[in-house]
PANU-39018 format. One record per residue: x, z, y of N, C-alpha, C in turn; residue in one letter. Coordinates in steps of 0.2 Angstrom, whole numbers, plus 5000, padded with zeros to 4 digits. Atoms other than C-alpha are relative to their C-alpha. Example, Ala and Ser with C-alpha at 12.3 -4.5 7.8 and 13.67 -1.06 7.14 Angstrom:
<recs>
500450004994506250394978500450005006a 499649994994506850364995499650035005s 
</recs>
This chain:
<recs>
500850025000500251495345499750024993m 500349985006499151575332499449954999a 500650055001497951445324499750034994v 500449975006496551505312499749944997q 500350055005495651415298499350014999t 500749995002493951395291500050014992t 500149995007493351465274499350025000a 500749985001491651495267500050074995s 500149935003490951655258499450004995t 500649985003489751725246499750065003n 500449954997488651875249500450075000e 499749945000489752025244500749995004s 499450014996491352065253500650004996t 499550005004492452065238500450064999g 499549955002493952175233500350035007s 499649974994494852295245500749975001t 499450044998496352215254500650044996a 499449985003497952235245500650025005s 499449984995499652305253500349935002p 499750064997500652185263500349954995a 499750055004501152025254500449945004v 499750064996502251875258499649944999d 500450075001501151725261500249965006l 499850054995502251635274499750025007g 500349994993501451605291499450045000p 500649975000499851685286500150075002a 499949934996499651845297499450054998a 500649955001497851915293499549964997a 500650045001496151865288499550025006l 500449994994494951845302499349974999s 500650025001493051825302499849945005c 500150064996492451655308499450025004r 500649984996490851735315500150055006e 499949954995491351895324500750015002c 499349994999493251885324500450064998g 499749945003493552045315500649984996h 499450025004495252045307500250064995r 499849955005495852135291500749974997v 499350025003497552135282499849944994p 500150055006497851995269499950034994l 500249975006497052025253499549964996g 500650045003495751965240499350025002p 500649984996494351985252499749935003v 500350074998493151845257499450015005f 500650004995491751915268500250065004a 499949954995491852015284499650074998c 500349935001491452205282499650025006e 500449984994490652205299499449965001e 500650044999489452055299499949964994c 500150035006489651985281500249925001f 499850074999490351815289500649984996g 499450025004491651715280500750015003p 499349994998493451765281500449945000l 499550065000494851635285500750035001e 499349984999496651645285500249995008v 499750014993497451675303500750004999a 499350015000499151615306500450025006y 499649994994500651645317500549934999d 499650065000501351465320500550005006f 499650004994502451525335500749984997s 499350025001504251455336500149934997g 499950075003503951285329500149955005h 499850064996504751135338499749944996d 500350055004503750985334500449954997p 499650055003505150865331500450034994e 499649975005506150995320499550014994s 500549995006504551035310499849934997l 500150075003504150845308500649984995r 499450015004505950825301500050044993k 500049955006505750975289499549984995r 500550025005504150915282500249934997i 499850075003504850735279500550014995e 499449995005506350805270499750044994a 500349955005505150915259499949964993g 500150045006504650875241499449965001p 500650045000503350745237499450034997a 500649965002501950865235499750045006s 500349964994500850985246500550055002i 499649944997502351105247500549975005w 499750024994503150995260499750035006r 500349974995501951075271499950085000y 500049935001502351255265500050045007a 500049974994502751305283499350015004p 500749994997500851285287499550024996l 500549985005500151355272500150084998l 499949935002499851535265500350014994p 499649995006501251535253500750025002v 499349984999502951605251500549945001p 499550054998504451505257500349974994a 499750025006505051485239499549974995d 500550025004503451415232500249944996v 499850065003504151245227500450014994a 499649985006505351335214499650044995g 500449965005503951425205499649954995k 500350055004503051355190499349995002p 500750034998501551255196500049934999n 500150075001500851085195500249955005l 499750044994501551025212499549945001n 500450054998500050925217500149975007p 499950034993499850815232500449945001g 499650064998500750675241499749944996w 500350055003499450555233500049935004t 500050074996499250365238499550005005a 500550024995498450315254500049925000l 500050075001497950135249499749965005v 500250044995497750005262499549954997k 500550035004496049935256499849935003a 500250064996496049755263499549964997d 500550035004494949685249499350035002n 500649974999493649815251499850005008l 500250014993493749805270499749935002a 500350074999493349615269499350004998r 500650005003491849655258499550045005e 500449954995491249795271500049975007l 500050034994491649695286500450055005g 499649954996492949825292500649965003v 499450044997494249745304500650045003t 499549964997495149895311500550044995g 499549975005496049945295499650054996g 500349955004495250035280500550024994l 499649975004496150155269499650044995y 500249965005495750245253500550054998v 499649955002496550415250499850024993k 500150005007496650415231500250064997d 499749945003496750595225499950004993d 500050005007496450545207500750004997s 499350005002498350535206500250074999g 499749935000498450725206500050024992n 499949985007498950815189499450004996p 500650005004497150845183499549955003t 500450064998496550685192499450025005h 500549994995495550765206500450045006s 499749974995495850845223500150084999f 500049935001495551015216500650034998k 499349975001497351035211500350035006d 499749984994497751055229499750085001r 500349944998496551205232500250054995v 499849965005496951285215500850025001v 499349984999498851285219500050055005a 499949954994498551385235499750064997q 500349945003497351505225500550044995a 499549985005498751525212500550045003l 499449964997500051585224499750065003e 500449934998498751715231499950044994a 500149965006498351775214500750034997a 499449975002500251795210500150065005r 499849954995500451895227499650064999a 500549945001498952005223500050034993f 499949975007499452045205499549994995g 500550015005498051965196500349974994f 499750035006498251915178499549954997t 500450055002496751805175499749965005t 500250044995496251655184499349974998l 500650025002494451605185499649975006s 500350044995493151505194499349994998c 500650045002491351435195500149935002s 499850074999491451245194499549954998s 500450065002490551085193500449954996t 499750045005491851015182500849995002g 499350014998493450965191500450065001n 499649944998493951135197500150044993l 499949975006493751205179500649974997a 499450035003495051085173500650015004g 499449994996496251115188500250074999a 499849935001496151305185500350014993v 499750005007496451285166500749985000g 499350035000497951175169500550045004a 499549964996498751285183500150064997a 499949935004498451445173500549994995a 499550015006499351365158500749995002a 499350014998500851305168500350075003r 499749944997501051475177500050064995a 500049945004500751585162499450055001g 500649964999499051655167499549994995f 500650015004497551685156499549975005r 500650034996496051575162499350014996s 500750005002494151595160499649985005c 500450044995493051475169499349994998v 500850015001491151455171499849945003f 500350064998490251295172499250004998i 500750015002488451235171500049974993p 499950025007488051205152499949924999h 500250075001487551015155500549965004d 499550054997489150945163500249944996l 499850065003489850775159500550024994e 499649985005490750785142500749995001q 499350014998492350715149500350065003g 499849954996492450855161500150074996k 500049955005492050985147500750004996v 499450005004493450925136500650015004v 499449994996494750915150500150075002m 499949934998494351095155500250044994a 499849965006494451155137500749994997a 499350015003496051075132500550045001v 499449964998497151185141500050074997y 499949945004496751335130499750065002g 500349944998495851455141499350004998g 500749995002494051515139499649965005e 500450044996492751395145499250024998l 500749975001490951475147499549955003v 500650044997489351365149499550055002g 500649954997487951455160499449955000i 500750045000486151395157499850015007e 500250004993485751345175500449955004g 499750054995486351245190500750045002t 499449974997488051275199499950065004y 500149944996487251395211499850064996d 500049945005486751505196500650024997d 499449985002488451495190500450045005v 499749974994489151545207499850075001n 500349934999487951695208500250044994r 499849965005488451755191500850025001f 499349984999490351755196500050055005c 500049954994489951855212499850064997s 500249935004489151985200500650024996e 499449985005490651985188500550035004l 499449974996491852015202499950075002i 500149934998491052175207499950054994g 500149965006490952235189500750024997d 499349995003492352325179500349954996p 499850055005492352185167500549945004a 499750054996493052075181500750035004g 499449974997494552195186500649964998e 499450045002496152095187499949935000g 500250075000495251935189500149975007w 500050034994495651815203499649944999g 500550065000494151695206500249965006f 499750044995494851555215499649985006v 500550014995493251515224499650055002n 500449944998492651685227500550055003v 499649954997493851835230500749975003n 499450044998495351705233499849945005l 500250064996494251585243500349985007r 499750024994495051605260500749964999p 499350045001496751545252499949934997y 500250065004495951425240499849945005y 500350054995495051325254500649975004a 499450034996496751305263500349944997e 499750065004497251175250499849935003g 500350064998496051045257500349985007s 499750024994497051045274500549954998k 499450045001498450955265499849935000t 500250064999497350805264500149975007l 500050024994497250795282500849995002a 499350004998499150825284500349934997y 499750065004499550685271499849935004e 500350064997498350555279500449995006v 499750024994499150575296500749994999c 499350025001500950575290500149934997e 499950065003500650425279499749945005q 500250054995499850335294500550005006l 499550004995501450365304499950055005g 500149944996501050535311499549985006w 500650014995499350475319499450024997r 500749985003497550525317499649944998l 500450055001496350415309499450005005p 500550004996494950355320499350034997d 500649985004493650395307500250024993q 499949985007493650485290499350024997i 500649985004492250495277500250044994v 499849955005492250645266499450024996v 500649985004491150695251499950075001p 500249934999490150855253499750034994i 500349965005489950985239499850075003a 500149944997490151155246500149995008s 499850024993490751075263500650025002g 499449974998492351165263500649955001s 499550065000493451005260499949975007q 500150044993492650925276500350055006l 499949964994492851085287500850015000t 499349995000494651105281500449945002k 499650064997495150925285499950005007i 500149994993494450955302500550055003d 499549944998495551115303500749975000k 499450035001497051015297500249965006g 499950044995496850885310500150045007l 499949964994496651015324500750035000r 499449975000498151105318500649955002e 499550054998499250945319500049995007l 500050014993498650915336500350065004i 499849944997498951095341500850015000g 499349995001500751095334500449945003l 499750064997501150925343500349954995g 499750045005501450835327499649935001l 500350074999500150695332499750005007v 500350004993499350635348499350025000e 500749974999497850725354499549945002d 500550054998496450595354499450014996r 500649995003494650585348500049974993p 500150025007494250565329499350024998y 500749985002492550565320500050014992k 500149985007492150645303499349994998i 500750025003490750585292500050044993f 500149965007490050685277499649954996g 500450055004489350595262499750054994a 500449965006488050665249499649954996q 500550045004487050595235499350025002a 500649994998485250585239499650064996e 500249955004484850695224500250075001g 499849944997485750835232500350005007c 499850014994485850815250499750055006s 500249954996485450975259500349995007p 499650014994486750945273499749945004v 500250064997486250765276499350015003s 500749994998484350815277500050045006t 500049954994484750955290500349965006a 499750044994485850835300499549955003f 500450054997484550695301499450035003k 500649964997483150825305500250035007a 499849974994484250895319500050085000g 500049935001484251065311500750035000h 499449975000485651195312500050044993d 500149965006485051285296500049954994v 500050045006485451205279499550034995v 500549975005483951235267500249974993r 499850015007484451245248499549944997p 500350055004483951105236500250014993q 499850005007483851095217500349934999k 499650075001485150955212499749964995p 500350055005484550805203500449935002d 499650064998485950675204500649994995t 499450025005487350585193500650035003i 499449984996488550645206500150084999a 500049935002488750815197500650045004k 499549964996490350865206499850025007s 500249994993489450865222499350045000l 500749975001487850955215500050075002a 500149934998487851115225499550005005i 500650004996486151145232500050045006g 499949954995486651285243500750015002n 499350004998488251235251500250055005p 499849944996489151385259500349985007a 499750034993490051275273499549955003d 500550054998488451175276499950005008g 500150004993488151235294500649985004p 499450024996489951215299500149924999y 499950075001489951035292499549975006v 500450024995488451005304500350005007l 499649994993489451075319500549955001d 499450054999490950965315499849935001i 500350075000489950805312499849995007a 500350014993489050835329500650005005r 499449994995490650895338500449935001r 499650055000491650745333499749935001t 500450064999490250615335499949964993g 500150035007490150585316499350004998g 500750005002488650595305500150034992a 500149985008488050655287499549954997v 500550055003487250525276500050014993e 500050005007486750505258499849934997d 500250075004486450365245499750024993v 500349995007485450345229500550004995t 499650015006486150355212500249934998d 499850075001486050175210500549975005a 499550024995487050145226500750034998q 499449975002488350265219500349964995v 499750045005488550165204500349935003v 499850064997488650005214500750015004d 499449994996489950075225500650024996a 499449995005491050135210500249934998i 499850075002491049955204500349965005k 499750044994491349885221500850025001l 499349984998492949995224500449984994l 499650025006493549955206500149935000a 499950085000493249765208500549985006r 499650024995494049755225500750035001t 499349964999495549885225500350024993e 499749985006495749925206500050085000g 500049935001495350105209499350024997i 500549985003494150185197499850075002f 500249934997493250325206499550034996a 500649965003492150465199499449995004e 500650014996490450475205500050035008t 499949984993490950575221500349955004a 499750064996492050425226499549955001g 500550054999490550315223499550025006g 500449984994489550425235500449995007v 499650014994490950415248500049935002t 500050074999491150225247499349975002v 500750024999489250205246499750025007g 500249984993488950305262500449965005v 499650044995490350215271499749935001t 500450075000489450045267499450015004r 500649994997487850125273500150025008k 499849984993488650195289500149945004l 499850064997489350025293499449965002i 500650044999487649935291499650035005e 500549974995486750065302500350005007s 499749994993488050055316500350065001g 499849934999488550235314500850005000a 499350005001490350195309500249935003l 499750064997491350075319500549964996d 499550045004492149935309500649985003p 499450024996493449895322500550065001s 499549945000494250075320500350014994k 499749985006495450135308499650064996t 500549965004494450215294500350024993t 499849985007494950325279499450034996v 500549985005493850355264500350044995v 499749965006494250495251499749984994l 500250005007494150465233500350064997n 499849935002494250645226500150014992t 500049995007494250605207500049944996g 499950065005494550485192499449994997d 500650025003493150385185500050014993g 500149995007493650415167499750074999l 500449935001492850595170499349995000k 500750015000491150515173499849934998t 500150075003491050365162499249994999l 500750015001489150395159499749965005d 500350034994488850335176500049935000a 499950075001489450165172500049974993v 500050015007489050165154499749934998a 500250075001488149995155500549945001g 499550054999489749905159500449994994t 499750015006490549825145500349934999g 499750065002491149665136499649945004l 500350064997490949495145499749954995t 500250045005490749405129500350024994a 499649995007491149425110500049934997t 499850075002491949265103500350004993i 499650015005492649205087500749985002r 499350014997494549185087500249934999p 499850074999494649005091499849975007n 500150024993494648895106499349975001l 500750024999492948815103499550055002d 500449944998492148985103500150025007s 499849984993493049025119499749955005f 500350054996492448865127499250015000r 500749995000490648895121499750065004e 500249944996490649065130500049985007a 500050014993490848975146500650035004g 499449964997492549065150500549955003l 499550054997493448905156499649955005v 
</recs>
């Protein structure tokens, strides 16, 4: 059975495809729009229609029970799923950060606060090596960069990806040069810079940064550069599938009824859907309905706006939100997110910055998980969906936290001391703490 995946694209088609390489079950690249196929290579847009290219697989020969046992015997990282990813068979033995297999937290305290009775879980990807889900996608891109002979790893980033690329490149012995908006949170700037690669601020939004990288890739100055979310995007995007794989395995090889996913480019949501459908197609989970919900901040909500208006086209917006990791005003996978939300019976919703902050504090107070602003968006949207009746509280629900709150401290800067006292019991009692 050949199973294909979803990826997004930019405007140019990228580099010419390379000679045959070993990327495991990956067979070719296929256009999501017209189906045109090309050999595996650092290419990201169809030469026939300029549609996005995605990895096409050959999964034939897999027995569900044998495959399940092989996965369960694998390492405690995304590489346990190597038979389903575009990587060589020996990937676990190469120098990389080995991300994944993060905690699926049964969030009973949060469930009581939100009125969820069917089981609420937080997939906490802050436990990855650079404390965000981006380590998953960069690990995939790194293997493609090795295969295609690149010497420099690069990206356009809203922050988390910059750190993930810098760390992965350092571990693997690559040079790195990454590009970010000039006004990112200082914590993310420091984390991206500490790994020793070049970090370049661009005056403008993330969309301006992304356009610049698309220009650089076609310039002789960019020769030998693997841009993880441009010319390596078909492989990079596959890393998000592992979130779906892990959730289902950690639930005892069953699908969640509902899953709430933050939206930046939209690729994470489309790949989670792809991963769930692959598990069904491979016979690893029971085929039954599930709903996927997308979460955005009101200050950058082009997909939510289109969903509520019943549109199929996502109109770009200029971002203005504290959730900078989600601040992509022109999301490449936006139309596909709309299709998935509607096909599965889900929805796309947004919350204000104030609601984001409240949700960060709610998750920290109830479950001891300090989420960055993207996690606040997801928890805040979950609460809003329950209140509106769009999300069924009697069903098993998974909420994604994709990063660590220590990266976005400014969002909760008003949080601090309960009291300041003198070092004696009288002062303690006067403060009303007993």
